[in-house]
C-alpha positions in Angstrom: 0.0 0.0 0.0 1.5 3.3 -1.1 0.7 6.8 0.2 -1.5 7.7 -2.8 -3.8 4.8 -2.1 -3.8 5.6 1.6 -4.9 9.2 1.0 -7.2 8.6 -2.0 -10.9 9.4 -1.5 -11.9 8.4 -5.0 -14.5 9.0 -6.3 -14.6 12.3 -4.3 -12.2 15.1 -4.7 -9.9 16.6 -2.0 -10.3 20.0 -3.6 -14.1 19.8 -3.5 -14.0 18.6 0.2 -11.6 21.5 1.0 -13.9 23.9 -0.7 -16.9 22.6 1.2 -15.1 23.0 4.5 -13.8 26.5 3.5 -17.3 27.7 2.4 -18.9 26.4 5.5 -16.2 28.0 7.6 -16.6 31.4 5.9 -20.3 31.5 6.6 -20.1 29.7 10.0 -17.4 32.2 11.2 -19.7 35.1 10.6 -22.6 33.4 12.5 -20.4 32.2 15.3 -18.7 35.6 15.9 -22.1 37.2 16.2 -23.4 34.5 18.6 -25.9 33.0 16.2 -26.9 29.4 15.8 -25.2 27.4 13.0 -21.6 28.2 13.6 -18.4 26.9 12.0 -18.8 23.2 12.7 -22.5 23.0 11.7 -22.0 25.1 8.6 -19.0 23.1 7.4 -20.8 19.8 8.0 -23.9 21.0 6.1 -21.9 22.0 3.0 -19.7 18.9 3.2 -22.6 16.5 3.8 -24.6 18.0 0.9 -21.6 17.8 -1.4 -21.0 14.1 -0.5 -24.7 13.1 -1.1 -24.9 14.9 -4.4 -21.4 13.7 -5.6 -22.3 10.1 -4.6 -25.7 10.3 -6.4 -23.9 11.4 -9.6 -22.0 8.1 -9.5 -25.1 5.9 -9.5 -26.8 7.6 -12.4 -28.2 5.2 -15.0 -31.5 4.7 -16.8 -33.3 3.9 -13.6 -32.0 6.5 -11.2 -32.5 10.3 -11.3 -29.9 12.5 -9.6 -32.4 15.4 -9.3 -34.5 13.3 -6.9 -31.5 13.1 -4.6 -31.1 16.9 -4.7 -34.8 17.2 -3.9 -34.5 14.8 -0.9 -31.5 16.8 0.4 -33.5 20.0 0.2 -36.4 18.4 2.1 -34.0 17.0 4.8 -32.3 20.4 5.1 -35.7 22.0 5.6 -36.3 19.8 8.6 -32.9 20.8 10.0 -33.7 24.4 9.5 -37.1 24.0 11.2 -35.2 22.8 14.3 -33.5 26.1 14.8 -36.6 28.3 14.7 -38.4 29.2 17.9 -41.4 31.3 18.9 -40.6 33.8 21.7 -43.1 36.4 22.9 -45.1 36.3 19.7 -42.1 36.6 17.4 -40.6 33.8 15.4 -36.8 33.8 15.8 -34.2 31.7 14.0 -35.7 32.2 10.5 -32.4 33.7 9.2 -30.5 30.8 10.6 -32.9 28.4 8.9 -32.5 30.2 5.6 -28.7 30.2 6.1 -28.9 26.4 6.5 -30.8 26.2 3.2 -28.3 28.4 1.4 -25.4 26.3 2.8 -26.9 23.2 1.3 -27.3 24.9 -2.0 -23.6 25.8 -1.9 -22.9 22.1 -1.3 -24.9 21.2 -4.4 -23.1 23.9 -6.3 -19.7 22.3 -5.4 -20.8 18.9 -6.7 -22.7 20.1 -9.8 -21.4 23.5 -10.9 -18.0 24.6 -9.8 -16.0 25.0 -6.6 -15.0 28.7 -7.3 -18.6 29.6 -7.9 -19.5 28.0 -4.5 -16.7 30.1 -2.9 -18.2 33.3 -4.4 -21.7 32.4 -3.3 -20.3 31.9 0.3 -18.9 35.4 0.2 -22.2 36.7 -1.1 -24.1 34.9 1.7 -21.9 36.6 4.3 -22.3 40.0 2.7 -26.1 39.5 2.9 -26.0 38.4 6.5 -23.7 41.2 7.6 -24.9 43.9 5.2 -28.5 43.8 6.3 -27.4 44.2 9.9 -25.4 47.3 8.9 -28.5 48.7 7.2 -30.6 48.0 10.3 -28.1 49.8 12.5 -27.9 52.7 10.1 -31.6 53.4 9.7 -34.7 52.8 11.8 -36.6 52.2 8.6 -35.3 48.7 8.5 -36.6 47.8 12.0 -40.3 48.2 11.6 -43.1 45.7 12.0 -42.1 42.2 12.9 -38.4 43.3 13.0 -39.2 45.9 15.8 -40.7 43.2 18.0 -37.7 41.0 17.4 -35.4 43.8 18.2 -37.2 44.6 21.5 -37.1 40.9 22.4 -33.4 40.7 21.6 -32.6 43.8 23.8 -34.4 42.2 26.8 -32.0 39.2 26.7 
């Protein structure tokens, strides 16, 4: 047994796995530094797991199987995971952004397997810009903290 055989993860790719962990870390770091659910570990595992499921499904493609069904099942499963991070507190639903982040992380994992690793990296940066940018807008102007967002802001200040 040589070193190449020992470190081989065929049919998967080390570069794709590295990209999955990097993309999850980029998004998870933003969430973790701000004290939100779905930190570095969870984000990296979501992207990595999604990539592995989709990449494996591409290998069993034949006239009987349909890879798009696997993608659909991953989306459904991720929806249940996202539902687990949402709570109702004092009439406001919290955790919706974390649930949406989980969904976007799974989409990045699909992108690594089906589209391109560099595109997935750019989408991770975009996701962080959205998460952080909207907070900047909310802090900049009270126009962004009306309605449901004002209730959530009051609840968040009480904690």
